[in-house]
Structures are given as structure tokens and as C-alpha cells.
DSSP file (Angstrom, degrees, kcal/mol; ACC not computed):
  #  RESIDUE AA STRUCTURE BP1 BP2  ACC     N-H-->O    O-->H-N    N-H-->O    O-->H-N    TCO  KAPPA ALPHA  PHI   PSI    X-CA   Y-CA   Z-CA
    1    1 A M     >        0   0    0      0, 0.0     4,-2.5     0, 0.0     5,-0.2   0.000 360.0 360.0 360.0 -48.4   -4.7    4.1   15.0
    2    2 A T  H  >  +     0   0    0      1,-0.2     4,-2.7     2,-0.2     5,-0.2   0.922 360.0  50.8 -60.4 -43.0   -2.6    3.4   11.8
    3    3 A T  H  > S+     0   0    0      2,-0.2     4,-2.8     1,-0.2    -1,-0.2   0.863 110.5  50.5 -66.4 -37.5   -5.0    0.6   10.8
    4    4 A T  H  > S+     0   0    0      2,-0.2     4,-2.9     1,-0.2     5,-0.2   0.954 112.7  45.1 -65.4 -48.1   -8.0    3.0   11.2
    5    5 A V  H  X S+     0   0    0     -4,-2.5     4,-2.0     1,-0.2    -2,-0.2   0.880 113.4  51.1 -62.0 -37.1   -6.4    5.8    9.1
    6    6 A F  H  X S+     0   0    0     -4,-2.7     4,-2.1    -5,-0.2    -1,-0.2   0.934 113.1  44.8 -62.0 -48.6   -5.4    3.1    6.5
    7    7 A C  H  X S+     0   0    0     -4,-2.8     4,-2.8     1,-0.2     5,-0.2   0.954 113.0  51.1 -60.9 -48.6   -9.0    1.7    6.3
    8    8 A A  H  X S+     0   0    0     -4,-2.9     4,-2.3     1,-0.2    -1,-0.2   0.883 110.7  49.4 -56.9 -40.6  -10.5    5.3    6.2
    9    9 A S  H  X S+     0   0    0     -4,-2.0     4,-1.9    -5,-0.2    -1,-0.2   0.860 110.6  49.3 -71.8 -34.8   -8.1    6.2    3.3
   10   10 A R  H  X S+     0   0    0     -4,-2.1     4,-2.5     2,-0.2    -2,-0.2   0.891 110.3  50.3 -66.7 -41.0   -9.0    3.0    1.4
   11   11 A L  H  X S+     0   0    0     -4,-2.8     4,-2.6     1,-0.2    -2,-0.2   0.913 111.1  50.2 -66.9 -39.9  -12.8    3.8    1.9
   12   12 A L  H  X S+     0   0    0     -4,-2.3     4,-2.5    -5,-0.2    -1,-0.2   0.911 109.1  51.8 -59.9 -42.4  -12.0    7.4    0.6
   13   13 A A  H  X S+     0   0    0     -4,-1.9     4,-2.8     2,-0.2    -2,-0.2   0.907 109.6  48.7 -63.3 -43.1  -10.2    6.0   -2.4
   14   14 A V  H  X S+     0   0    0     -4,-2.5     4,-2.7     2,-0.2    -1,-0.2   0.937 112.1  49.2 -63.1 -46.0  -13.2    3.7   -3.3
   15   15 A L  H  X S+     0   0    0     -4,-2.6     4,-2.1     2,-0.2    -2,-0.2   0.923 110.9  50.1 -61.1 -39.5  -15.6    6.6   -2.9
   16   16 A L  H  X S+     0   0    0     -4,-2.5     4,-2.9     2,-0.2     5,-0.2   0.945 109.2  52.1 -55.7 -51.9  -13.4    8.7   -5.2
   17   17 A L  H  X S+     0   0    0     -4,-2.8     4,-1.6     1,-0.2    -2,-0.2   0.921 109.8  48.4 -50.2 -51.3  -13.3    5.9   -7.7
   18   18 A A  H  X S+     0   0    0     -4,-2.7     4,-0.6     1,-0.2    -1,-0.2   0.864 113.8  47.3 -62.6 -35.1  -17.1    5.6   -7.8
   19   19 A A  H >< S+     0   0    0     -4,-2.1     3,-0.6     1,-0.2     4,-0.3   0.900 114.1  46.1 -68.2 -40.6  -17.4    9.4   -8.2
   20   20 A L  H >< S+     0   0    0     -4,-2.9     3,-1.0     1,-0.2     4,-0.4   0.700  97.4  72.9 -76.4 -19.4  -14.9    9.6  -10.9
   21   21 A S  H >< S+     0   0    0     -4,-1.6     3,-0.8     1,-0.3    -1,-0.2   0.795  88.5  63.2 -69.5 -26.4  -16.3    6.6  -12.8
   22   22 A G  T << S+     0   0    0     -3,-0.6    -1,-0.3    -4,-0.6    -2,-0.2   0.754 106.9  41.3 -70.4 -22.9  -19.2    8.7  -13.9
   23   23 A C  T <  S+     0   0    0     -3,-1.0    -1,-0.2    -4,-0.3    -2,-0.2   0.366  88.4 119.0-103.0   7.1  -17.1   11.1  -15.9
   24   24 A A    <   +     0   0    0     -3,-0.8     2,-0.3    -4,-0.4    17,-0.2  -0.377  37.3 177.1 -74.6 145.4  -14.8    8.5  -17.4
   25   25 A A        -     0   0    0     15,-0.3     3,-0.1    14,-0.1    -2,-0.0  -0.991  25.8-125.8-151.3 145.9  -14.7    8.2  -21.2
   26   26 A L        -     0   0    0     -2,-0.3     3,-0.1     1,-0.1     4,-0.1  -0.501  45.6 -87.1 -81.6 158.0  -12.7    6.2  -23.6
   27   27 A P    >   -     0   0    0      0, 0.0     3,-1.2     0, 0.0    -1,-0.1  -0.238  61.8 -78.9 -63.2 158.9  -10.8    7.8  -26.4
   28   28 A H  T 3  S+     0   0    0      1,-0.3     3,-0.1    -3,-0.1    -3,-0.0  -0.235 116.7  16.6 -62.8 145.8  -12.9    8.5  -29.6
   29   29 A N  T 3  S+     0   0    0      1,-0.2     2,-0.5    -3,-0.1    -1,-0.3   0.744  97.0 124.1  64.0  25.1  -13.3    5.4  -31.9
   30   30 A T    <   -     0   0    0     -3,-1.2     2,-0.3    -4,-0.1    -1,-0.2  -0.962  49.0-150.4-117.2 130.6  -12.3    3.0  -29.1
   31   31 A Q        -     0   0    0     -2,-0.5     2,-0.2    -3,-0.1    -3,-0.0  -0.674  27.7 -96.7 -97.4 154.2  -14.6    0.2  -28.0
   32   32 A S        -     0   0    0     -2,-0.3    -1,-0.1     1,-0.1     3,-0.0  -0.425  31.6-138.2 -65.1 135.3  -14.9   -1.3  -24.5
   33   33 A D    >   -     0   0    0      3,-0.3     3,-1.8    -2,-0.2     6,-0.3  -0.842   2.1-148.3 -95.8 123.0  -12.9   -4.4  -24.0
   34   34 A P  T 3  S+     0   0    0      0, 0.0    -1,-0.1     0, 0.0    -2,-0.0   0.686  97.1  63.6 -68.6 -11.1  -14.8   -7.0  -22.0
   35   35 A R  T 3  S+     0   0    0      1,-0.2     3,-0.1     2,-0.1    -3,-0.0   0.526 105.9  47.4 -80.4  -7.4  -11.5   -8.3  -20.5
   36   36 A D    X   +     0   0    0     -3,-1.8     3,-1.6     1,-0.1    -3,-0.3  -0.670  65.9 169.3-134.2  77.8  -11.1   -4.9  -18.9
   37   37 A P  T 3  S+     0   0    0      0, 0.0     3,-0.2     0, 0.0     4,-0.2   0.689  78.0  50.1 -71.9 -18.2  -14.4   -3.9  -17.2
   38   38 A F  T 3> S+     0   0    0    111,-0.3     4,-2.7     1,-0.2     5,-0.2   0.243  72.4 114.1-100.4  13.6  -12.9   -1.0  -15.4
   39   39 A E  H <> S+     0   0    0     -3,-1.6     4,-2.6    -6,-0.3     5,-0.2   0.901  74.9  51.2 -51.7 -47.2  -11.2    0.6  -18.3
   40   40 A R  H  > S+     0   0    0     -3,-0.2     4,-1.8    -4,-0.2   -15,-0.3   0.979 117.1  37.9 -62.6 -54.0  -13.4    3.8  -18.3
   41   41 A S  H  > S+     0   0    0      1,-0.2     4,-2.8    -4,-0.2    -1,-0.2   0.834 112.2  59.7 -68.4 -30.4  -13.0    4.5  -14.6
   42   42 A N  H  X S+     0   0    0     -4,-2.7     4,-2.8     1,-0.2     5,-0.2   0.919 106.4  47.3 -58.1 -46.0   -9.3    3.4  -14.7
   43   43 A R  H  X S+     0   0    0     -4,-2.6     4,-2.1    -5,-0.2    -2,-0.2   0.910 112.9  48.5 -65.3 -39.4   -8.6    6.1  -17.3
   44   44 A A  H  X S+     0   0    0     -4,-1.8     4,-2.4    -5,-0.2    -2,-0.2   0.963 115.4  44.3 -68.3 -48.2  -10.5    8.8  -15.3
   45   45 A V  H  X S+     0   0    0     -4,-2.8     4,-3.0     1,-0.2   109,-0.2   0.865 110.2  54.0 -65.8 -34.1   -8.7    7.9  -12.0
   46   46 A F  H  X S+     0   0    0     -4,-2.8     4,-2.9    -5,-0.2    -1,-0.2   0.941 110.3  48.1 -61.1 -44.4   -5.3    7.7  -13.6
   47   47 A K  H  X S+     0   0    0     -4,-2.1     4,-2.0    -5,-0.2    -2,-0.2   0.891 113.4  48.1 -61.4 -39.7   -5.8   11.2  -15.0
   48   48 A F  H  X S+     0   0    0     -4,-2.4     4,-3.1     2,-0.2     5,-0.2   0.945 113.1  46.9 -60.9 -51.4   -6.8   12.3  -11.6
   49   49 A N  H  X S+     0   0    0     -4,-3.0     4,-2.2     1,-0.2    -2,-0.2   0.901 112.7  49.5 -61.5 -41.4   -3.9   10.7   -9.9
   50   50 A D  H  X S+     0   0    0     -4,-2.9     4,-2.6     2,-0.2    -1,-0.2   0.916 111.2  48.2 -65.9 -41.5   -1.4   12.1  -12.4
   51   51 A S  H  X S+     0   0    0     -4,-2.0     4,-2.3     2,-0.2     5,-0.3   0.933 114.1  47.5 -61.7 -48.9   -2.8   15.6  -12.0
   52   52 A L  H  X>S+     0   0    0     -4,-3.1     4,-2.2     1,-0.2     5,-2.1   0.860 111.9  51.0 -60.3 -32.9   -2.6   15.3   -8.2
   53   53 A D  I  <>S+     0   0    0     -4,-2.2     5,-2.7    -5,-0.2    -2,-0.2   0.953 114.6  42.7 -71.5 -49.6    1.0   13.9   -8.5
   54   54 A R  I  <5S+     0   0    0     -4,-2.6    -2,-0.2     1,-0.2    -1,-0.2   0.842 121.2  38.5 -64.0 -36.6    2.1   16.7  -10.6
   55   55 A A  I  <5S-     0   0    0     -4,-2.3    -2,-0.2    -5,-0.2    -1,-0.2   0.833 137.1  -1.6 -85.8 -37.0    0.4   19.5   -8.8
   56   56 A I  I  X5S+     0   0    0     -4,-2.2     4,-2.5    -5,-0.3     5,-0.3   0.718 122.5  51.0-125.7 -59.3    0.8   18.5   -5.1
   57   57 A A  I  ><S+     0   0    0     -5,-2.1     4,-2.7     1,-0.2     5,-0.2   0.925 110.4  45.3 -55.9 -53.0    2.6   15.1   -4.4
   58   58 A R  H  ><S+     0   0    0     -5,-2.7     4,-2.6    -6,-0.2     5,-0.2   0.931 116.2  45.6 -65.8 -47.0    5.8   15.5   -6.4
   59   59 A P  H  > S+     0   0    0      0, 0.0     4,-2.5     0, 0.0     5,-0.2   0.930 115.1  48.8 -60.2 -42.1    6.5   19.2   -5.2
   60   60 A A  H  X S+     0   0    0     -4,-2.5     4,-2.3     2,-0.2    -2,-0.2   0.907 111.1  49.2 -65.2 -41.3    5.8   18.2   -1.7
   61   61 A A  H  X S+     0   0    0     -4,-2.7     4,-2.6    -5,-0.3     5,-0.2   0.952 112.7  48.1 -64.1 -46.8    8.1   15.1   -1.9
   62   62 A R  H  X S+     0   0    0     -4,-2.6     4,-2.1     1,-0.2    -2,-0.2   0.905 112.3  47.2 -58.8 -40.5   10.9   17.2   -3.4
   63   63 A A  H  X S+     0   0    0     -4,-2.5     4,-2.5    -5,-0.2     5,-0.3   0.913 110.8  53.8 -68.8 -40.0   10.6   19.9   -0.7
   64   64 A Y  H  X S+     0   0    0     -4,-2.3     4,-2.5    -5,-0.2    -2,-0.2   0.930 110.5  46.4 -58.4 -49.6   10.5   17.1    2.0
   65   65 A V  H  < S+     0   0    0     -4,-2.6    -1,-0.2     1,-0.2    -2,-0.2   0.885 114.8  47.4 -65.2 -36.9   13.8   15.7    0.7
   66   66 A R  H  < S+     0   0    0     -4,-2.1    -2,-0.2    -5,-0.2    -1,-0.2   0.856 121.6  34.9 -71.8 -35.7   15.4   19.2    0.5
   67   67 A V  H  < S+     0   0    0     -4,-2.5    -2,-0.2    -5,-0.2    -3,-0.2   0.856 107.1  64.7 -91.9 -39.8   14.3   20.2    4.0
   68   68 A V  S  < S-     0   0    0     -4,-2.5    -1,-0.1    -5,-0.3     5,-0.1  -0.777  84.4-120.9 -98.8 124.2   14.5   17.1    6.1
   69   69 A P    >>  -     0   0    0      0, 0.0     4,-2.2     0, 0.0     3,-0.7  -0.246  25.1-112.3 -65.6 147.2   17.9   15.5    6.7
   70   70 A R  H 3> S+     0   0    0      1,-0.3     4,-3.1     2,-0.2     5,-0.3   0.880 113.8  55.3 -55.3 -46.4   18.4   11.9    5.5
   71   71 A P  H 3> S+     0   0    0      0, 0.0     4,-2.6     0, 0.0    -1,-0.3   0.901 110.1  46.7 -56.1 -37.2   18.7   10.4    9.1
   72   72 A I  H <> S+     0   0    0     -3,-0.7     4,-2.5     2,-0.2    -2,-0.2   0.930 112.9  49.2 -65.5 -45.7   15.4   11.9   10.1
   73   73 A R  H  X S+     0   0    0     -4,-2.2     4,-2.8     2,-0.2     5,-0.2   0.934 112.6  48.0 -63.6 -44.5   13.8   10.6    7.0
   74   74 A T  H  X S+     0   0    0     -4,-3.1     4,-2.8     1,-0.2     5,-0.2   0.959 112.3  49.4 -58.2 -51.9   15.2    7.1    7.5
   75   75 A G  H  X S+     0   0    0     -4,-2.6     4,-2.2    -5,-0.3    -1,-0.2   0.886 111.2  47.7 -55.1 -42.6   14.1    7.1   11.1
   76   76 A L  H  X S+     0   0    0     -4,-2.5     4,-2.3     2,-0.2    -1,-0.2   0.927 111.9  51.3 -63.9 -43.5   10.5    8.2   10.2
   77   77 A D  H  X S+     0   0    0     -4,-2.8     4,-2.2     1,-0.2    -2,-0.2   0.906 110.1  49.8 -60.5 -40.6   10.4    5.5    7.5
   78   78 A N  H  X S+     0   0    0     -4,-2.8     4,-2.5    41,-0.3    -1,-0.2   0.892 110.2  49.9 -66.8 -36.9   11.5    2.9   10.0
   79   79 A V  H  X S+     0   0    0     -4,-2.2     4,-2.2    -5,-0.2    -1,-0.2   0.905 111.8  47.6 -62.8 -40.6    8.9    4.0   12.5
   80   80 A L  H  X S+     0   0    0     -4,-2.3     4,-1.3     2,-0.2    -2,-0.2   0.870 113.5  48.3 -70.6 -38.6    6.1    3.8    9.9
   81   81 A Q  H  < S+     0   0    0     -4,-2.2     4,-0.4    -5,-0.2    -2,-0.2   0.917 112.0  49.3 -68.8 -43.7    7.3    0.4    8.7
   82   82 A N  H >< S+     0   0    0     -4,-2.5     3,-1.1     1,-0.2    -2,-0.2   0.906 110.0  51.9 -59.6 -42.8    7.5   -0.9   12.3
   83   83 A A  H 3< S+     0   0    0     -4,-2.2    -1,-0.2     1,-0.3    -2,-0.2   0.795 112.4  44.6 -61.7 -33.3    4.0    0.4   12.9
   84   84 A S  T >X S+     0   0    0     -4,-1.3     4,-0.7    -3,-0.2     3,-0.7   0.392  88.3  93.2 -93.9   3.5    2.6   -1.4    9.9
   85   85 A Y  H <>  +     0   0    0     -3,-1.1     4,-2.1    -4,-0.4     3,-0.4   0.772  69.8  69.7 -73.7 -27.2    4.4   -4.7   10.6
   86   86 A P  H 3> S+     0   0    0      0, 0.0     4,-2.4     0, 0.0    -1,-0.2   0.835  96.5  56.5 -63.1 -26.6    1.5   -6.3   12.6
   87   87 A R  H <> S+     0   0    0     -3,-0.7     4,-2.0     2,-0.2    -2,-0.2   0.879 105.0  50.4 -64.0 -37.7   -0.3   -6.5    9.3
   88   88 A V  H  X S+     0   0    0     -4,-0.7     4,-2.6    -3,-0.4    -1,-0.2   0.934 111.6  48.2 -61.8 -46.3    2.6   -8.5    7.8
   89   89 A I  H  X S+     0   0    0     -4,-2.1     4,-2.5     1,-0.2    -2,-0.2   0.923 110.4  48.9 -64.7 -46.4    2.5  -10.9   10.7
   90   90 A V  H  X S+     0   0    0     -4,-2.4     4,-2.6     1,-0.2    -1,-0.2   0.911 111.7  51.3 -62.1 -39.6   -1.2  -11.5   10.6
   91   91 A S  H  X S+     0   0    0     -4,-2.0     4,-1.4     1,-0.2    -2,-0.2   0.913 109.9  49.5 -61.5 -41.3   -1.0  -12.1    6.8
   92   92 A Q  H  <>S+     0   0    0     -4,-2.6     5,-2.6     2,-0.2     4,-0.4   0.913 111.5  48.7 -63.6 -39.0    1.9  -14.6    7.3
   93   93 A L  H ><5S+     0   0    0     -4,-2.5     3,-1.6     1,-0.2    -2,-0.2   0.944 109.7  50.8 -68.4 -42.5   -0.1  -16.4    9.9
   94   94 A L  H 3<5S+     0   0    0     -4,-2.6    -1,-0.2     1,-0.3    -2,-0.2   0.760 109.3  53.0 -58.2 -26.5   -3.2  -16.5    7.8
   95   95 A Q  T 3<5S-     0   0    0     -4,-1.4    -1,-0.3    -5,-0.2    -2,-0.2   0.490 118.1-114.1 -87.9  -3.9   -1.0  -17.9    4.9
   96   96 A G  T < 5 +     0   0    0     -3,-1.6     2,-1.5    -4,-0.4     3,-0.2   0.718  69.9 142.3  79.0  21.3    0.2  -20.7    7.3
   97   97 A K     >< +     0   0    0     -5,-2.6     4,-2.4     1,-0.2    -1,-0.2  -0.618  16.6 164.1 -95.6  77.5    3.8  -19.4    7.2
   98   98 A L  H  >  +     0   0    0     -2,-1.5     4,-2.2     1,-0.2    -1,-0.2   0.856  67.4  52.0 -69.2 -37.2    4.4  -20.1   10.9
   99   99 A A  H  > S+     0   0    0     -3,-0.2     4,-2.6     2,-0.2    -1,-0.2   0.951 114.5  42.9 -67.0 -47.6    8.2  -19.9   10.9
  100  100 A E  H  > S+     0   0    0      1,-0.2     4,-3.1     2,-0.2     5,-0.3   0.896 109.7  57.8 -67.3 -34.4    8.2  -16.4    9.2
  101  101 A T  H  X S+     0   0    0     -4,-2.4     4,-1.9     2,-0.2    -1,-0.2   0.952 110.1  45.3 -56.6 -45.8    5.3  -15.4   11.5
  102  102 A G  H  X S+     0   0    0     -4,-2.2     4,-2.0     2,-0.2    -2,-0.2   0.953 115.1  46.5 -61.8 -50.8    7.7  -16.2   14.5
  103  103 A R  H  X S+     0   0    0     -4,-2.6     4,-2.1     1,-0.2    -1,-0.2   0.906 114.0  47.4 -61.1 -40.3   10.7  -14.5   13.0
  104  104 A D  H  X S+     0   0    0     -4,-3.1     4,-2.6     2,-0.2    -1,-0.2   0.786 108.0  54.6 -75.6 -26.8    8.8  -11.4   12.1
  105  105 A T  H  X S+     0   0    0     -4,-1.9     4,-2.2    -5,-0.3    -1,-0.2   0.893 110.5  47.7 -64.8 -41.7    7.2  -11.2   15.5
  106  106 A G  H  X S+     0   0    0     -4,-2.0     4,-2.5     2,-0.2    -2,-0.2   0.871 109.7  53.1 -62.4 -40.4   10.7  -11.2   16.8
  107  107 A R  H  X S+     0   0    0     -4,-2.1     4,-2.8     2,-0.2     5,-0.3   0.955 109.6  48.1 -59.4 -51.7   11.6   -8.5   14.3
  108  108 A L  H  X S+     0   0    0     -4,-2.6     4,-2.5     1,-0.2    -2,-0.2   0.922 113.9  47.3 -58.0 -47.5    8.8   -6.4   15.5
  109  109 A L  H  X S+     0   0    0     -4,-2.2     4,-2.5     2,-0.2     5,-0.3   0.882 113.0  47.4 -58.8 -44.7    9.7   -6.9   19.2
  110  110 A V  H  X>S+     0   0    0     -4,-2.5     4,-1.9     2,-0.2     5,-1.1   0.921 115.7  44.2 -71.5 -42.2   13.3   -6.2   18.7
  111  111 A N  H  <5S+     0   0    0     -4,-2.8     7,-1.8    -5,-0.2     9,-0.3   0.869 115.6  48.0 -69.0 -33.8   12.7   -3.0   16.6
  112  112 A T  H  <>S+     0   0    0     -4,-2.5     5,-2.6    -5,-0.3    -2,-0.2   0.941 124.8  28.4 -72.4 -44.9   10.1   -1.8   19.0
  113  113 A I  H ><5S+     0   0    0     -4,-2.5     3,-0.6     3,-0.2    -3,-0.2   0.966 134.2  26.3 -83.8 -57.1   12.1   -2.4   22.2
  114  114 A M  T 3<5S+     0   0    0     -4,-1.9    -3,-0.2    -5,-0.3    -2,-0.1   0.674 121.1  55.6 -83.6 -20.0   15.8   -2.0   21.2
  115  115 A G  T 3>XS-     0   0    0     -5,-1.1     5,-2.1    -6,-0.2     4,-0.6   0.224 114.6-110.4 -98.1  15.1   15.1    0.3   18.2
  116  116 A L  T X45S-     0   0    0     -3,-0.6     3,-0.9     1,-0.2    -3,-0.2   0.948  85.3 -33.8  59.5  55.7   13.2    2.9   20.3
  117  117 A G  T 34<S-     0   0    0     -5,-2.6    -5,-0.3    -6,-0.3    -1,-0.2   0.663 119.9 -52.3  77.8  15.3    9.8    2.2   18.8
  118  118 A G  T 345S+     0   0    0     -7,-1.8    -1,-0.2     2,-0.2    -2,-0.2   0.367 103.5 124.1 102.1  -4.0   11.1    1.4   15.4
  119  119 A L  T <<5S+     0   0    0     -3,-0.9     2,-0.4    -4,-0.6   -41,-0.3   0.856  79.1  40.1 -59.2 -32.8   13.2    4.5   15.0
  120  120 A F  S   <S-     0   0    0     -5,-2.1     2,-1.3    -9,-0.3     3,-0.2  -0.927  80.5-135.3-112.2 143.4   16.2    2.2   14.4
  121  121 A D     >  +     0   0    0     -2,-0.4     4,-0.7     1,-0.2   -10,-0.1  -0.682  42.7 153.3 -94.4  78.5   16.2   -1.0   12.4
  122  122 A V  H  >  +     0   0    0     -2,-1.3     4,-1.0     1,-0.2     3,-0.2   0.822  62.9  66.3 -77.5 -32.6   18.2   -3.1   14.8
  123  123 A A  H >4>S+     0   0    0      1,-0.2     5,-2.7    -3,-0.2     3,-0.9   0.890  96.8  52.2 -60.0 -44.1   16.5   -6.4   13.6
  124  124 A T  H >45S+     0   0    0      1,-0.3     3,-1.4     3,-0.2    -1,-0.2   0.883 105.7  56.7 -62.4 -36.0   18.0   -6.3   10.2
  125  125 A D  H 3<5S+     0   0    0     -4,-0.7    -1,-0.3     1,-0.2    -2,-0.2   0.787 108.0  47.3 -61.9 -27.7   21.5   -5.8   11.7
  126  126 A I  T <<5S-     0   0    0     -4,-1.0    -1,-0.2    -3,-0.9    -2,-0.2   0.267 129.3 -92.4 -99.5   9.5   21.0   -9.0   13.7
  127  127 A G  T < 5S+     0   0    0     -3,-1.4     2,-1.0    -4,-0.2    -3,-0.2   0.638  85.1 128.7  92.6  11.4   19.8  -11.0   10.7
  128  128 A L      < -     0   0    0     -5,-2.7    -1,-0.2    -6,-0.2    -2,-0.1  -0.768  48.2-156.4 -98.8  88.0   16.0  -10.6   11.0
  129  129 A D        -     0   0    0     -2,-1.0     2,-0.2     1,-0.1   -22,-0.1  -0.201  17.4-104.7 -68.2 155.3   15.3   -9.5    7.4
  130  130 A R        -     0   0    0    -23,-0.0     2,-0.3     2,-0.0    -1,-0.1  -0.553  34.4-163.8 -81.4 139.7   12.2   -7.5    6.5
  131  131 A H        -     0   0    0     -2,-0.2     2,-0.5   -31,-0.1   -43,-0.1  -0.865  10.7-148.0-122.2 159.1    9.3   -9.2    4.8
  132  132 A D        +     0   0    0     -2,-0.3     2,-0.3   -44,-0.1   -47,-0.0  -0.921  31.0 151.4-131.2 108.2    6.3   -7.7    2.9
  133  133 A E        +     0   0    0     -2,-0.5     2,-0.3     4,-0.0   -42,-0.2  -0.960  14.2 177.9-133.2 152.7    3.1   -9.7    3.0
  134  134 A D     >  -     0   0    0     -2,-0.3     4,-1.6   -43,-0.1     3,-0.3  -0.889  44.9 -94.4-145.8 178.5   -0.5   -8.3    2.7
  135  135 A F  H  > S+     0   0    0     -2,-0.3     4,-2.9     1,-0.2     5,-0.2   0.810 118.0  62.1 -72.0 -29.2   -4.0   -9.6    2.7
  136  136 A G  H  > S+     0   0    0     26,-0.3     4,-1.7     2,-0.2    -1,-0.2   0.919 105.0  47.4 -59.4 -40.8   -4.1   -9.7   -1.0
  137  137 A Q  H  > S+     0   0    0     -3,-0.3     4,-2.3     2,-0.2    -2,-0.2   0.889 110.3  54.6 -63.9 -39.9   -1.4  -12.2   -1.1
  138  138 A T  H  X S+     0   0    0     -4,-1.6     4,-2.3     1,-0.2    -2,-0.2   0.934 107.4  48.2 -62.5 -44.2   -3.3  -14.1    1.6
  139  139 A L  H  <>S+     0   0    0     -4,-2.9     5,-2.7     1,-0.2     4,-0.4   0.844 109.0  55.4 -68.5 -29.1   -6.4  -14.3   -0.5
  140  140 A G  H ><5S+     0   0    0     -4,-1.7     3,-1.0     3,-0.2    -1,-0.2   0.898 107.1  48.5 -63.2 -42.0   -4.2  -15.4   -3.3
  141  141 A V  H 3<5S+     0   0    0     -4,-2.3    -2,-0.2     1,-0.2    -1,-0.2   0.874 108.0  57.3 -62.9 -37.9   -2.9  -18.4   -1.2
  142  142 A W  T 3<5S-     0   0    0     -4,-2.3    -1,-0.2    -5,-0.2    -2,-0.2   0.604 127.5 -99.6 -70.3  -8.2   -6.5  -19.1   -0.3
  143  143 A G  T < 5S+     0   0    0     -3,-1.0     2,-0.5    -4,-0.4    -3,-0.2   0.541  71.0 146.8 106.0   6.0   -7.4  -19.5   -4.0
  144  144 A V      < -     0   0    0     -5,-2.7    -1,-0.3    -6,-0.1     3,-0.1  -0.672  46.3-131.0 -76.3 124.6   -8.9  -16.2   -4.8
  145  145 A T        -     0   0    0     -2,-0.5    16,-0.1     1,-0.1    -1,-0.1  -0.243  25.2 -83.6 -78.5 163.1   -8.0  -15.6   -8.4
  146  146 A G        -     0   0    0      1,-0.1    -1,-0.1    -6,-0.1    13,-0.0  -0.315  48.7-147.7 -61.0 146.2   -6.4  -12.5   -9.9
  147  147 A D        -     0   0    0      1,-0.2     3,-0.1    -3,-0.1    -1,-0.1  -0.606  26.9 -70.1-115.8 175.4   -8.9   -9.9  -10.8
  148  148 A P        -     0   0    0      0, 0.0    -1,-0.2     0, 0.0  -112,-0.1  -0.163  64.2 -83.1 -66.8 158.5   -9.1   -7.2  -13.5
  149  149 A Y        -     0   0    0     10,-0.1     2,-0.4    11,-0.1  -111,-0.3  -0.338  50.8-173.3 -55.4 135.4   -6.7   -4.2  -13.4
  150  150 A L  E     -A  158   0A   0      8,-1.9     8,-2.8    -3,-0.1     2,-0.6  -0.994  18.0-154.7-141.6 129.6   -8.0   -1.5  -11.1
  151  151 A V  E     -A  157   0A   0     -2,-0.4  -106,-0.1     6,-0.2  -105,-0.1  -0.920  18.5-155.9-104.7 117.7   -6.6    2.1  -10.6
  152  152 A L  E  >  -A  156   0A   0      4,-2.7     4,-2.8    -2,-0.6     2,-0.1  -0.761  26.8-103.7 -96.6 143.1   -7.5    3.5   -7.1
  153  153 A P  T  4 S-     0   0    0      0, 0.0     2,-1.1     0, 0.0  -136,-0.1  -0.415 104.2  -2.5 -60.1 134.0   -7.6    7.2   -6.4
  154  154 A L  T  4 S+     0   0    0   -109,-0.2  -145,-0.0     1,-0.2  -141,-0.0   0.012 132.0  63.1  71.3 -30.0   -4.4    8.2   -4.5
  155  155 A F  T  4 S-     0   0    0     -2,-1.1    -1,-0.2     1,-0.2  -145,-0.0   0.734  87.2-155.0 -96.9 -25.0   -3.1    4.6   -4.3
  156  156 A G  E  <  +A  152   0A   0     -4,-2.8    -4,-2.7  -111,-0.1    -1,-0.2  -0.461  50.9  16.6  88.5-156.6   -2.6    3.9   -8.1
  157  157 A P  E    S+A  151   0A   0      0, 0.0    -6,-0.2     0, 0.0     2,-0.2  -0.128  72.3 122.1 -63.0 143.9   -2.7    0.4   -9.7
  158  158 A S  E     -A  150   0A   0     -8,-2.8    -8,-1.9   -10,-0.0     3,-0.0  -0.799  49.4-112.6-163.1-157.8   -4.1   -2.5   -7.9
  159  159 A S     >  -     0   0    0     -2,-0.2     4,-2.4   -10,-0.2     3,-0.4  -0.941  36.3-101.6-148.8 160.4   -6.8   -5.2   -8.3
  160  160 A P  T  4 S+     0   0    0      0, 0.0     4,-0.4     0, 0.0   -11,-0.1   0.832 123.5  52.4 -52.1 -36.6  -10.0   -5.7   -6.4
  161  161 A R  T >4 S+     0   0    0      1,-0.2     3,-0.5     2,-0.2   -22,-0.1   0.877 112.2  43.8 -68.4 -39.5   -8.4   -8.5   -4.5
  162  162 A D  G >4 S+     0   0    0     -3,-0.4     3,-1.0     1,-0.2   -26,-0.3   0.807 106.8  61.0 -72.1 -32.0   -5.4   -6.4   -3.4
  163  163 A A  G 3< S+     0   0    0     -4,-2.4    -1,-0.2     1,-0.2    -2,-0.2   0.558  81.2  88.4 -80.3  -3.4   -7.6   -3.4   -2.6
  164  164 A A  G <         0   0    0     -3,-0.5    -1,-0.2    -4,-0.4    -2,-0.1   0.750 360.0 360.0 -60.3 -26.9   -9.4   -5.5    0.1
  165  165 A W    <         0   0    0     -3,-1.0    -1,-0.2    -4,-0.1    -2,-0.2   0.375 360.0 360.0-110.7 360.0   -6.9   -4.6    2.8
């Protein structure tokens, strides 16, 4: 379910990027830089993201912090991290990091079983530290070079390689 929502949100971001690129413009007397092929759309998307952040995201985040007690916020964050951890494990496996894959599979199991579905981060307490791997890093290990700077709607700065997952 989480992966489907994540993929759908990435697709939405790419569609918004395509839509916003049509109304993008460089400041007056500025020429396009061939090293930055997405500059026009990046500027438009940045402006969109900034406006959305100021109008909706920032006030909502402040209200969330005021209303929801810290232990509940921490538990929710733990559950969401635990739910996304299979992505980390698959990325490690694809990078050939077999020892980390094993440790992080153990981390996922410990937090899922003993941490009540990830509500509590029991694994860190027993020495299984959290790692952050993604498919963009996997593509980098496989030799896919860094790409131009890209600003995604709702997600912010990225690159085409990192936006793949």
C-alpha cells in the first residue's frame, strides 16, 4: 500500500512538473545555461513549492506539532519508517551490501514484532542502527552518473536518477 501511494505521488509530481514547465521563465536579461537544462521548469516548480509550503504545509506542520503530543508523533514516525524499510533492504541487496541487508532485515523484524508494528524502535536500543538507502544510490553504485539538478513538485530538489524510485 505504501509503495503504491509513494509511486502514485511520484507520478503526480512528474505530471505537475510537466504542467508547470510550460509557464516557466528565466529572469529578464538571463540566458539559458546548457549545463542546467531544467532551469526554466525548476524555477517554476520552486516557486510553486515555496508558495505551497508557506500557504499550507508550514501552517499544517506547526498545528500538528502544537496539537499532537511528542510520544504520539515519535510513534507515528517510527511506524512510517518501519513501513518504508523494505525499500532500504531491497536497495542494499541490489548494491551487494549483504551484511547490511541481513542486519536491516533483522531490524525490520525486531521492530515489527517486538516494537508492535514499528510503533517503538526496539532495534536501535539493541544495537541495530537505522540506515538510509534508496534506488538512486543503487543506480549510482551501478554506474549511472549524476544528472542535472531537478526540482520536483511537492518533493523538492532531486535529480532524474534519484527521482526514479
